[in-house]
LOBALO-682117 format. One record per residue (C-alpha): residue number from 1; x, y, z; residue in three letters. Coordinates in steps of 0.5 Angstrom, whole numbers. Example, Ala and Ser with C-alpha at 12.3 -4.5 7.8 and 13.67 -1.06 7.14 Angstrom:
# LOBALO-682117
[atom 1,[25,-9,16],"ALA"] [atom 2,[27,-2,14],"SER"] 
This chain:
# LOBALO-682117
[atom 1,[0,0,0],"MET"] [atom 2,[3,7,-2],"ASN"] [atom 3,[1,14,1],"PHE"] [atom 4,[-4,15,-5],"GLN"] [atom 5,[-8,9,-3],"SER"] [atom 6,[-11,11,3],"SER"] [atom 7,[-17,16,3],"PRO"] [atom 8,[-17,17,11],"GLY"] [atom 9,[-9,19,11],"SER"] [atom 10,[-11,24,5],"MET"] [atom 11,[-17,27,8],"CYS"] [atom 12,[-13,28,15],"ARG"] [atom 13,[-7,32,11],"LEU"] [atom 14,[-12,36,7],"GLU"] [atom 15,[-16,38,13],"GLU"] [atom 16,[-10,40,17],"HIS"] [atom 17,[-6,43,10],"SER"] [atom 18,[-7,50,11],"ALA"] [atom 19,[-3,50,18],"ARG"] [atom 20,[2,44,16],"LEU"] [atom 21,[5,47,9],"PHE"] [atom 22,[6,54,7],"ILE"] [atom 23,[2,57,1],"ALA"] [atom 24,[6,58,-6],"ASP"] [atom 25,[7,66,-6],"THR"] [atom 26,[13,70,-8],"GLU"] [atom 27,[14,71,0],"ASP"] [atom 28,[14,64,1],"GLN"] [atom 29,[18,58,-3],"LYS"] [atom 30,[19,51,-2],"THR"] [atom 31,[26,50,2],"ASN"] [atom 32,[28,43,2],"VAL"] [atom 33,[35,40,3],"ASP"] [atom 34,[36,33,0],"CYS"] [atom 35,[43,29,1],"ILE"] [atom 36,[44,23,-5],"ASN"] [atom 37,[49,18,-3],"ILE"] [atom 38,[51,13,-8],"GLY"] [atom 39,[57,9,-10],"SER"] [atom 40,[60,16,-14],"ASN"] [atom 41,[60,20,-8],"GLY"] [atom 42,[55,25,-4],"THR"] [atom 43,[51,30,-7],"GLY"] [atom 44,[47,36,-3],"ILE"] [atom 45,[42,40,-7],"ARG"] [atom 46,[38,46,-4],"ASN"] [atom 47,[31,45,-7],"LEU"] [atom 48,[28,52,-7],"LEU"] [atom 49,[22,52,-12],"SER"] [atom 50,[16,48,-15],"HIS"] [atom 51,[20,47,-21],"GLU"] [atom 52,[27,45,-18],"GLN"] [atom 53,[23,40,-14],"VAL"] [atom 54,[19,37,-20],"CYS"] [atom 55,[26,37,-24],"GLU"] [atom 56,[29,33,-18],"PHE"] [atom 57,[24,28,-17],"LEU"] [atom 58,[23,27,-24],"ASN"] [atom 59,[31,25,-24],"ASN"] [atom 60,[30,20,-18],"VAL"] [atom 61,[24,17,-21],"GLU"] [atom 62,[26,16,-29],"LYS"] [atom 63,[33,17,-29],"GLU"] [atom 64,[36,13,-23],"PRO"] [atom 65,[42,11,-26],"SER"] [atom 66,[44,18,-24],"LYS"] [atom 67,[44,16,-17],"TYR"] [atom 68,[48,9,-18],"SER"] [atom 69,[45,4,-14],"THR"] [atom 70,[45,3,-8],"PRO"] [atom 71,[43,10,-6],"THR"] [atom 72,[41,13,0],"CYS"] [atom 73,[36,19,-1],"SER"] [atom 74,[35,24,5],"ILE"] [atom 75,[30,30,5],"TYR"] [atom 76,[31,35,11],"LEU"] [atom 77,[24,39,12],"LEU"] [atom 78,[25,45,16],"LYS"] [atom 79,[21,50,20],"GLN"] [atom 80,[22,57,21],"LYS"] [atom 81,[20,56,29],"SER"] [atom 82,[17,50,32],"THR"] [atom 83,[10,52,32],"TRP"] [atom 84,[11,55,24],"SER"] [atom 85,[9,51,18],"PRO"] [atom 86,[13,47,14],"LEU"] [atom 87,[18,50,9],"LEU"] [atom 88,[14,46,3],"ILE"] [atom 89,[8,47,-1],"THR"] [atom 90,[3,42,0],"ALA"] [atom 91,[4,40,-8],"ALA"] [atom 92,[11,39,-7],"ASP"] [atom 93,[10,35,-1],"PHE"] [atom 94,[5,30,-4],"TYR"] [atom 95,[10,30,-10],"CYS"] [atom 96,[15,28,-5],"LEU"] [atom 97,[11,22,-2],"LEU"] [atom 98,[8,20,-9],"LYS"] [atom 99,[15,19,-12],"THR"] [atom 100,[18,15,-6],"ASN"] [atom 101,[12,11,-5],"GLY"] [atom 102,[11,13,2],"VAL"] [atom 103,[6,9,6],"PHE"] [atom 104,[0,12,8],"SER"] [atom 105,[1,11,16],"ALA"] [atom 106,[6,17,15],"TYR"] [atom 107,[0,22,14],"GLY"] [atom 108,[-2,21,22],"ASP"] [atom 109,[6,23,24],"TYR"] [atom 110,[7,29,19],"ILE"] [atom 111,[0,32,22],"SER"] [atom 112,[3,33,29],"SER"] [atom 113,[8,39,26],"PHE"] [atom 114,[6,45,23],"GLY"] [atom 115,[3,52,25],"TYR"] [atom 116,[0,52,32],"ARG"] [atom 117,[-1,58,38],"SER"] [atom 118,[0,53,44],"ARG"] [atom 119,[3,46,45],"ASP"] [atom 120,[-2,41,43],"GLY"] [atom 121,[-2,34,40],"ASP"] [atom 122,[3,31,45],"SER"] [atom 123,[-1,25,47],"ARG"] [atom 124,[0,22,40],"PHE"] [atom 125,[6,18,39],"GLY"] [atom 126,[9,11,38],"GLY"] [atom 127,[11,8,31],"TYR"] [atom 128,[8,5,25],"ALA"] [atom 129,[12,0,20],"ARG"] [atom 130,[10,-4,14],"LEU"] [atom 131,[14,-10,10],"LEU"] [atom 132,[11,-10,3],"SER"] [atom 133,[12,-17,0],"HIS"] [atom 134,[10,-15,-7],"ASP"] [atom 135,[16,-9,-7],"THR"] [atom 136,[21,-12,-2],"GLY"] [atom 137,[21,-6,2],"LYS"] [atom 138,[21,-4,9],"LEU"] [atom 139,[18,2,12],"GLU"] [atom 140,[18,5,19],"ILE"] [atom 141,[16,12,21],"CYS"] [atom 142,[15,16,28],"TYR"] [atom 143,[16,22,32],"ASN"] [atom 144,[21,23,38],"ILE"] [atom 145,[19,29,43],"ARG"] [atom 146,[26,31,47],"TYR"] [atom 147,[28,36,51],"PRO"] [atom 148,[33,42,49],"ALA"] [atom 149,[35,48,52],"LYS"] [atom 150,[32,54,47],"HIS"] [atom 151,[37,60,49],"GLY"] [atom 152,[31,65,50],"ARG"] [atom 153,[33,71,54],"LYS"] [atom 154,[27,73,60],"GLY"] [atom 155,[24,66,60],"SER"] [atom 156,[22,62,66],"SER"] [atom 157,[25,56,64],"THR"] [atom 158,[31,55,60],"PRO"] [atom 159,[28,48,57],"TRP"] [atom 160,[23,47,52],"SER"] [atom 161,[20,40,49],"ILE"] [atom 162,[21,39,42],"ARG"] [atom 163,[20,34,37],"GLN"] [atom 164,[23,31,30],"VAL"] [atom 165,[20,27,25],"GLY"] [atom 166,[23,21,22],"ILE"] [atom 167,[21,17,16],"TYR"] [atom 168,[25,11,13],"HIS"] [atom 169,[24,6,7],"SER"] [atom 170,[29,1,5],"LEU"] [atom 171,[28,-3,-1],"ASN"] [atom 172,[31,-10,0],"LEU"] [atom 173,[31,-12,-7],"GLN"] [atom 174,[35,-5,-10],"THR"] [atom 175,[38,-3,-3],"GLY"] [atom 176,[35,4,-4],"LYS"] [atom 177,[34,8,2],"SER"] [atom 178,[30,14,3],"VAL"] [atom 179,[29,18,9],"TRP"] [atom 180,[25,24,11],"ILE"] [atom 181,[27,28,17],"LEU"] [atom 182,[23,33,20],"VAL"] [atom 183,[25,39,24],"GLN"] [atom 184,[32,36,26],"CYS"] [atom 185,[36,40,31],"PRO"] [atom 186,[43,42,28],"LEU"] [atom 187,[46,37,31],"SER"] [atom 188,[42,32,27],"ILE"] [atom 189,[43,36,21],"GLN"] [atom 190,[51,36,22],"LEU"] [atom 191,[51,28,23],"LEU"] [atom 192,[47,27,17],"VAL"] [atom 193,[51,32,13],"GLU"] [atom 194,[57,28,15],"SER"] [atom 195,[54,21,13],"VAL"] [atom 196,[59,20,7],"GLU"] [atom 197,[65,20,12],"LYS"] [atom 198,[61,15,16],"ALA"] [atom 199,[57,11,11],"TYR"] [atom 200,[61,5,12],"THR"] [atom 201,[58,5,19],"GLY"] [atom 202,[51,7,17],"LEU"] [atom 203,[49,4,10],"GLY"] [atom 204,[49,-2,6],"LEU"] [atom 205,[56,-3,5],"HIS"] [atom 206,[56,-7,12],"ASN"] [atom 207,[49,-9,12],"GLY"] [atom 208,[47,-4,18],"GLN"] [atom 209,[42,0,14],"PRO"] [atom 210,[38,2,21],"LEU"] [atom 211,[44,4,24],"MET"] [atom 212,[42,12,23],"LEU"] [atom 213,[36,11,27],"HIS"] [atom 214,[40,9,33],"HIS"] [atom 215,[45,15,32],"LEU"] [atom 216,[39,20,31],"ILE"] [atom 217,[35,17,38],"LEU"] [atom 218,[42,17,42],"ASN"] [atom 219,[43,24,40],"GLU"] [atom 220,[36,27,41],"VAL"] [atom 221,[34,23,48],"LEU"] [atom 222,[41,24,51],"ARG"] [atom 223,[38,30,55],"HIS"] [atom 224,[33,27,59],"TRP"] [atom 225,[37,26,64],"ARG"] [atom 226,[39,33,65],"ASP"] [atom 227,[32,36,64],"TYR"] [atom 228,[30,31,69],"GLY"] [atom 229,[35,34,74],"ASN"] [atom 230,[33,41,73],"TYR"] [atom 231,[26,39,74],"LEU"] [atom 232,[28,35,81],"GLU"] [atom 233,[32,42,83],"GLU"] [atom 234,[26,46,82],"MET"] [atom 235,[22,41,86],"LEU"] [atom 236,[26,41,91],"GLN"] [atom 237,[27,48,92],"ARG"] [atom 238,[19,49,93],"ILE"] [atom 239,[20,42,98],"ASN"] [atom 240,[25,46,102],"THR"] [atom 241,[21,52,103],"LYS"] [atom 242,[15,48,105],"SER"] [atom 243,[19,44,110],"GLN"] [atom 244,[22,50,113],"ALA"] [atom 245,[15,54,113],"PHE"] [atom 246,[13,55,120],"GLY"] [atom 247,[20,54,123],"SER"] [atom 248,[22,59,129],"GLU"] [atom 249,[29,58,126],"ARG"] [atom 250,[27,60,119],"ILE"] [atom 251,[25,68,119],"ILE"] [atom 252,[28,69,112],"LYS"] [atom 253,[22,72,107],"HIS"] [atom 254,[25,67,102],"ASP"] [atom 255,[22,61,106],"TYR"] [atom 256,[15,64,106],"ASN"] [atom 257,[10,59,102],"VAL"] [atom 258,[6,63,97],"THR"] [atom 259,[1,62,92],"PHE"] [atom 260,[6,62,86],"ASP"] [atom 261,[9,56,89],"ASP"] [atom 262,[2,52,89],"ALA"] [atom 263,[2,55,81],"GLN"] [atom 264,[9,53,80],"ASP"] [atom 265,[8,46,83],"ILE"] [atom 266,[2,45,78],"GLN"] [atom 267,[7,47,72],"ILE"] [atom 268,[12,42,74],"LEU"] [atom 269,[7,36,75],"GLU"] [atom 270,[5,37,68],"LYS"] [atom 271,[12,38,65],"ASP"] [atom 272,[13,31,69],"MET"] [atom 273,[7,28,66],"LEU"] [atom 274,[9,30,59],"LYS"] [atom 275,[16,28,60],"SER"] [atom 276,[14,21,62],"LYS"] [atom 277,[9,20,57],"HIS"] [atom 278,[15,22,51],"ALA"] [atom 279,[20,18,54],"ILE"] [atom 280,[15,12,55],"ASP"] [atom 281,[13,13,47],"SER"] [atom 282,[21,13,46],"ALA"] [atom 283,[21,7,49],"LEU"] [atom 284,[16,4,45],"LYS"] [atom 285,[19,6,39],"ILE"] [atom 286,[26,3,41],"VAL"] [atom 287,[22,-3,42],"THR"] [atom 288,[19,-3,35],"GLY"] [atom 289,[26,-1,32],"LEU"] [atom 290,[29,-8,35],"GLN"] [atom 291,[23,-11,31],"LEU"] [atom 292,[24,-8,25],"HIS"] [atom 293,[32,-10,25],"GLN"] [atom 294,[30,-17,27],"GLY"] [atom 295,[25,-17,21],"GLN"] [atom 296,[31,-14,16],"PHE"] [atom 297,[36,-20,19],"LEU"] [atom 298,[31,-25,18],"ARG"] [atom 299,[29,-23,11],"VAL"] [atom 300,[37,-22,9],"THR"] [atom 301,[40,-28,12],"GLN"] [atom 302,[34,-33,10],"ARG"] [atom 303,[40,-37,7],"ASN"] [atom 304,[44,-36,13],"THR"] [atom 305,[45,-43,17],"PRO"] [atom 306,[43,-41,25],"ASN"] [atom 307,[42,-34,24],"PRO"] [atom 308,[41,-30,31],"GLY"] [atom 309,[40,-23,33],"ASN"] [atom 310,[44,-24,40],"ASP"] [atom 311,[50,-21,37],"TYR"] [atom 312,[47,-16,32],"ASP"] [atom 313,[50,-9,34],"PRO"] [atom 314,[44,-5,32],"ILE"] [atom 315,[40,-10,37],"ILE"] [atom 316,[45,-9,42],"VAL"] [atom 317,[45,-2,42],"ALA"] [atom 318,[38,-1,42],"LEU"] [atom 319,[37,-5,48],"GLU"] [atom 320,[42,-1,51],"SER"] [atom 321,[38,5,49],"LEU"] [atom 322,[32,2,52],"SER"] [atom 323,[35,0,58],"SER"] [atom 324,[37,8,59],"ARG"] [atom 325,[30,10,57],"LEU"] [atom 326,[27,5,62],"ASP"] [atom 327,[31,8,68],"ALA"] [atom 328,[29,15,66],"GLU"] [atom 329,[21,13,66],"SER"] [atom 330,[22,10,73],"ARG"] [atom 331,[26,16,75],"GLY"] [atom 332,[20,21,72],"PHE"] [atom 333,[15,17,76],"LEU"] [atom 334,[19,18,82],"CYS"] [atom 335,[19,25,81],"LEU"] [atom 336,[11,25,80],"ILE"] [atom 337,[10,22,86],"ASN"] [atom 338,[14,26,90],"LEU"] [atom 339,[11,32,87],"SER"] [atom 340,[4,30,89],"GLY"] [atom 341,[6,30,96],"GLY"] [atom 342,[10,37,96],"VAL"] [atom 343,[3,40,92],"LYS"] [atom 344,[-1,37,98],"ASN"] [atom 345,[4,40,103],"GLN"] [atom 346,[4,47,99],"VAL"] [atom 347,[-3,47,99],"SER"] [atom 348,[-4,46,107],"ILE"] [atom 349,[2,51,108],"ASP"] [atom 350,[-1,57,103],"ASP"] [atom 351,[-8,56,107],"ALA"] [atom 352,[-4,56,114],"GLN"] [atom 353,[-1,63,111],"ASP"] [atom 354,[-7,66,109],"ASN"] [atom 355,[-11,64,116],"LEU"] [atom 356,[-5,67,120],"ASN"] [atom 357,[-5,73,115],"PHE"] [atom 358,[-13,74,117],"VAL"] [atom 359,[-11,73,124],"LYS"] [atom 360,[-6,78,124],"LEU"] [atom 361,[-11,83,121],"THR"] [atom 362,[-16,82,126],"HIS"] [atom 363,[-11,83,131],"ILE"] [atom 364,[-9,90,128],"LEU"] [atom 365,[-16,92,127],"ALA"] [atom 366,[-18,91,134],"SER"] 
């Protein structure tokens, strides 16, 4: 099944098209980077118009000899900001999907991007994958949410939660690999742009076409530990104030528990819940990639005596990543449980503080 064969996915994209894609005007033009890797080397193209996109995709579809087999095509779709439309028109996007035979499930994942005025759709996650026996093509797509320092001055927190969209197809008959990466952080762009130098470790030359998944996930997910430590520090500051409240030994104004503290604890708790959901979704994705790699091995090692996955480097690397994510998930669960106790105590302290203020007001009035 290719993308064009699913009316449901088409309807969903058409419904959200206005916020997903830029309009084709003089002020807004498609801006897509494409990296093609073949035995003759690597070529990087910046596609800046509908004409360039059509010309490029026609060459890929009708003149594959220009990109010697096996090939790896990587499309980088960008946004000006996290909450802005993709820098590609709807016509160019559909052309990209049709030319590369992208499966229909991708429509659900790309629709999580585009313009929005506030954070939303954070509950959506998981992955979709497909093995087409007719074409011998493996496909998988997913969105990964991850913490990153935004560097904005005047913000109440140095962190924000972002997401990157991943699509990958691998034709087991021709060896051609297609990637569509949406809103990649700079670190991933640099990784992808240097793929030629490391291609023996990323591509088909040594039979590990899924290694890039692990490198991307390892890069974007490594900051959950630092972000968790930041949230824990914020929580402990409020907890310290709450525990010291009412103590005669503490007379500093900084240790007064206020309504702002009650609001802050609610915000922290919401951030922790969202973080745990994102980590659990990433954990599910890693499990899916392990299954995907196992399926790849079963197909490609069909004639190998006693093929096994125990020593496959990709599965071992993904297992290690899965273990770290599981630990992070359990760590955030502990923070969520702790925040519940702190929130209750802060509510009691704030109520007591208000009561003391009322009593003091009556004493002064009398």
